[in-house]
N, C-alpha and C positions, 0 to 999 in steps of 0.2 A: 615377185620382184618389187612391186610397189610397197608391200608390207616390209620387206627387208630394207628398202631405201628409207622408209619412214622411221624404222627403228634405228637406222644409222644416224638419222638427223638428231636423235635424242628423244627423251620422253615428252609427251604433250604438256602444255602449261597446266599447272595445278589450279583447280577451281578455287575461287576466293570464298572460303567459308570462315566466318568469324569464330574465333576461339571461345569456348565456353568455360568459365571458371569452375573448377571442381567443387569449391566450397559452397557456391550458391546453388548449383543445380543437382549435384550428387551424381551417382552412376547413371541415372536415367537420362539426364541431359547429355552426358558424355557419350553414351551408347547411341543416342539419337543423332548427335553431331557426326560420330564416326560413320553411321549408316548413310546419312545424307552425303557426306564427303566421298565415301567409297562408291556410292551409286553414281555420283557425278563424274568421278574419275573413270569408272568403267564405261559410262556413257560416251566419254570423249574417246575412249580406246576402241569402242565397238566397231567403227568403220574399218578397222584393220582386218576384221574377219569377214570372209565372203558370206553372203546370205541374200535372201530375197529383199528387194528394195522396200523400205517403209517410208522413205523421204519423198518419193515421187508419187505416192498414192494420193488420190484426192482426199479432202478432209472427211467426206462422208464414209469412205472405205478405210479410214485410218483406224488402227487399233487403239483402244482406250489405254491411256498411259504412255503412248509412244511419244518420242521426241518430235518437236515441231519440224515441219518440212522446210527446206531451204529453197532459195530462188532458182539454183541451177540443178537440174536433175542429175543424180549420180554423184553429187559432190556432198561430202559429209560436212557437218558444222566445223570440224577441225581443219578444214581446208585440204584434206587428203582425198583424192578421187579414187573411187573403186568401181569396177565394171558392174558389179551386181548390187550396189547400194549398201544399206546398213545390215547389221546382223539381226537374227531373230531374238537376240538378247535384249534389244532395245525396249520392247514393251515391259519385260520383267524388270529391267533396271529402272524404268520410269515408275513402275509400281513400288519398287523398293524405296525410291526417293520420296514418293508420296507417303508411304508408311513411316519413313523417318520423320517427315514433317509432322505427322499426326502424333508420333511418340514424343516429339519435342514439345508440341502444344500440351499434351496430356501431362508431361512432367512439370511444365511451367504452372499449369493449373493446380496440380497437386501441391507444389511448393507454396503457391499463394494461399491455398487453403490451410496448409500447415502453419504458415506465418500468422494467418488470421486467427487460428485456434490458439496459437501461442500467446497472442496479445489480447485475447478476447476478454480476459479478466478486467481490462480497463475499458471495456465497451460500454454500451448504453446501460443506464440504470433502470430500476424498476419504476412502475407507475406510482403516482401519488395516492395516498390513502387518507381517509378521514378518521380522526381519532376523537372519541367523545370527551367532552369537558364536563366534569361533575363538580358540584359544590360539596361542602363538608358533610352534608346529609346523604349524598349519593344520588341526587337528582341531576339529570342532564340539563345543562344551561347553554350548551353550544358545541361547536366542533372546531378542531384544529387540523390543518393539512400537514401530513407527515410525508416528506419527500426528501430522503437522504440519498447520497451518492453511493450506490451499491454495486456489487458484482453482477454480471449477467446471470440469467437463470440457468444457463448451461454449465457454468463453472463455479457457482456460489458454494455448493456443497464441498467441492474439492478444495477450494482455496481456504475456506473457513476451517476445514479440518486440518489442512496443512499448517496454517498459522497457529491454531490451538495446540497442535501436537508439538511444535517447536517451543511455544511458550511454556507448555507443561513440562517438557523435558528440561528446559533451562532453569526452571524453578524447583526442580527436585532437590531435596537435601542430599548431600553426598552419602551419608550413612547415619544410622541411629547411634545414640550415645551408648558407649560401653565404658565400664570402669577400666581405666588404664593404669599403668604402673605409678604415674605421678598422683593418681587419685587415691591410692592406698597408703596406709601407714606402713612405714618401712619396718618398724619393730626391731627386735634384736636379731643378731646373726644366728642362723639355725644351729650351727656347730662350728667348732674351731676350724681354722684354715687347714691345718695339717694334723695328721695322726689318726683321723677317724676312718680313713680308707674310702670315704665318699667324696663325691664331686664338691667343688668349692661353690658356696652360695653365700650371698651377703644379706638376703632378706626373703621373707615369705611372700613378698609382693611380686616376685618373679612370675612370669606367665607359665613357667614349668610346673608350678604348684596348682594351677587351675583356678586361682582366685581372680585373675584379671583376664581380659580378652586380647591383650596385645599380641599381635602376630599369630593369633589362633583362628580368627575368622576373616572372611574376605572384607576388604575395606570399602566395598560398595562401588561408587562411581569414581574410582581413581582415574579411569580412562575416559572421563566425560568429555565429549567434544563440544566445541564452541559453535553453536548454530545461530544464525542471524536471521532476522525478519526485517524487511524494509518497513520503515515507519508508516508510509502511506498504505502499504498492503495491510498492516495491522489495523490501522484506523478504518480502512474500508471494510475489513472483516467485522469490526464492531458495528459499523453503520449498517451493514447487511443484516446482522442478527437483530438489531433494533427495529429495522424496517420489517423484518419477517414476523415480529411479535405485535403487529398493529392490532390484531383482533383481541389480544389480551392486554392491551395498553390503555390506561386511563390517565387523563390530565386533570389534576385537582386544583381548583381555584381557591386560594386562601390557605393552602397548606403551609406556606412559609410563616404564617402568623400564629403557629401553634405555640402557646405561651405557658402551658402547664404540663408537668410530668405526671400524666395519668395513664396507666396501662389499660384500664378498663375502657376508657374513652377511645383509645386507639384500636383496641380489639373490635369495638362496635363499628368504627369507621371502616376498618379493613373488610369486615363482613359486608357492609353496604357497598363498598367500592368493587369488590371482586365477586360477590355472590356466594362465597364459600366461608366456612368457619375459619377464623384466623388461626394460623398454625398448621392447618391441614395441607396446605400447598406452599411451595416455595414462592416467595414474593420479594421483588427487588424494589426498594423505595429510594428514589433519586430526588434529593432536595439540595438546596444550597447550604442550609444551616443544620439539618438533622444528621449530624455525623459525629462519631466519637470513637474512642479506642477502649476496648475492654481489657481489664487486667484481672483475669480469674473471676472472682465473684464481685469485684468492684470495677472501676474504670479510672481513666486518667483525670487529673484535676481540671483540664480544659474541657472535658466532656460534660461537666456539670453545668456548663453554660448553654447546653443544647437540650431544652425540654423534650424535643421530639425523640432524640436518641435515648434519653432516660426513660421515656414511655415505652419504647419498643425493644430495648436491649435484652429483655427476658422472654420475648415472644419467639417461639420456635419457628424455624424456616423463614425468618424475616431478616433480610440484609439491607443495610442502609449505606448508600454511597452518594457522593457529590458528583456534579458534572465533570469536575476536574479529575476525578478518579477514573472516569471512562477514557483512559488515555494509555499511552505506551511507555510511560515512565517506569523506572524500576520500583517494584513494590505495588504497582497497580494491577488489579485482577479484574478489570472491566469485562474482558471477553469471557472469562470463566463464569462470572456472576450472571452475565446476560444469557449465556447458554443454559445455565442451571435454572433460571427463574421461569416459573409458569405464568406469573403475572408481573407486569411492570407498571408501577404507580410512580408518577412524577408530578412535581409542582409545575405550575404554569411558567414560572421563572426558569426552572431547570429545562423545561421543554424549549424555551427560546434560546437558552445557552447551547443546547445540543443541536438545534437547527442552525445556529450561526456557526457551529463547528463542523457538522457533518452534512450540511446542505449541499446542493449542487454547486454553489459558489462559496462554500465554507472555507474558513481560514486553515482548516486541517490539510487542505490540498495545495496550499501555497507555501513557499519558503519564507523564512524570516526576512530575507532581504526584500522580497516582493511586497510583503506586508509593510515593511519600513518605508519603501518608496511610495506606496499608495497613501500612507498616512502623511508623509511629507508633502505629497501633491495636494492633499486636502488642506493642510496648514497653509500652503502657499496661496491657495484660492481664498481662504478666510483672511489671511494677512498678506495682502500684496506688497511686494517690495519695490521700492524706487531706488535704483542704484545711484542715480545722480544725486538724489537728496541725501543718501547715506554718505557719499563722498564729501558733500558740502559740509555736513556736520562733523565728519572726521577731520577735516582741515582746520576746524575751529579749536580742536584740542591742542594743548601744549605739546612740545616735542619731547622734553625731558621726562623721566619717570617721576621724579619728585614733584615736578610741576603738575603732572597729570593726577597725582594723588591729592594734591591740594585742590585742584579743579573739581575732582570727584566729590571731595568733602563739601565744598561750597555748593555744588549742585544738590547733594543729598540734603543739606540743611535747608535749602530753598524749597525742595519738594516736601520736606517735613512741615515747614511752616505753612505751605499751601494746603497740605492735607489737614493740618490742625484747624486752619481757618474754615475749610470746607465742612469739617465735622461740626464746628460751632454753628455755621450757617444752617446746616440741616437740623440740628437740635432746636435752634430758634424757630425754624419753620414748623417743626412738629409741635412746639409749644403753642404757637399762634393758631395752628389748625385745631389743637385740642380745645383752646379757649373758644374758638368760633363754634365748635360743635356744642 
């Protein structure tokens, strides 16, 4: 009768369980929330079913996972009295609620670990390494600290491979060159238009005669997709490869002062710097000035101004690049050359350029606007501005445009006269000083 009257009053109040978004937690969190909510609902309904009392038992004899006891014996937490107390389902429901809480915590921990792995490529960089500094004869004269902003050790291989794969795919040529119809001589008409009984043709340059490749072979990468790489990810991949080659990296002091095009001298220097015969291993030479463009057996006109490029353009397995070429611009193959090189040789000036670019606080990791704001802040510190003084001088200018032009001309002539007098005074002082010596 009490159960029937309780059911007539309506369902018990629903427990207040916060909703879990499906996108963030996934099915694990949703299942855990449903399990916890169902356990609480059944726990509120369990006093409707007769069974041995669990609410009136002392705490020492209470089953593990049972619902807490109430102040009045025989009265359930929902306010419905029953002669025999709660149901034997109470301990099971309590355990179900505890299991739901554990599943909820495990799902949250799994999600946090997935998020951490997803963004781990922007995590901590590798440790700093010491790179030997050599002179032109190959003798060590010091060390430089190499500490670029790199990927973490767990994700470096994957991300570098991912970036290089996209770069290589986007730089593939669509298809090799074939002689097409417009590349052939049309010649005469094979036979007259009518009367021969054969098909009409206008030229032997048609692909039907087999002399050209038009519409005969596949066109290659006609369905080439457009894949993109984030510039910062591409930059960080190059910094990671550079940092990983610290054992085979040498910084040469005085390399930028190379002033003669002598291949034999460069061969000897490469052997002293790397310890191997020049041309036997792939070497990447990074300098500010030693760069040119080859055109078959010769090179471009601008390349003749670079003696270092002229010295090494015929050495096999030697590639020369500038620090500006280790970048993400179109036509730059910095990542490819870094991965291919077995030894990296760079001048001291190029090393400083790459450190300013790929270092922990390098400009490669900042936007153009951030760099502009920082430079303007430095200029403001060097040249402080007095707004009141600027307004005072602005009020002294004429109002009309023509009057301002005349005012500017008069000021300019005054400044020129002052500069001329100052130059004459400096010349006179120098003459007097020369006579005194």
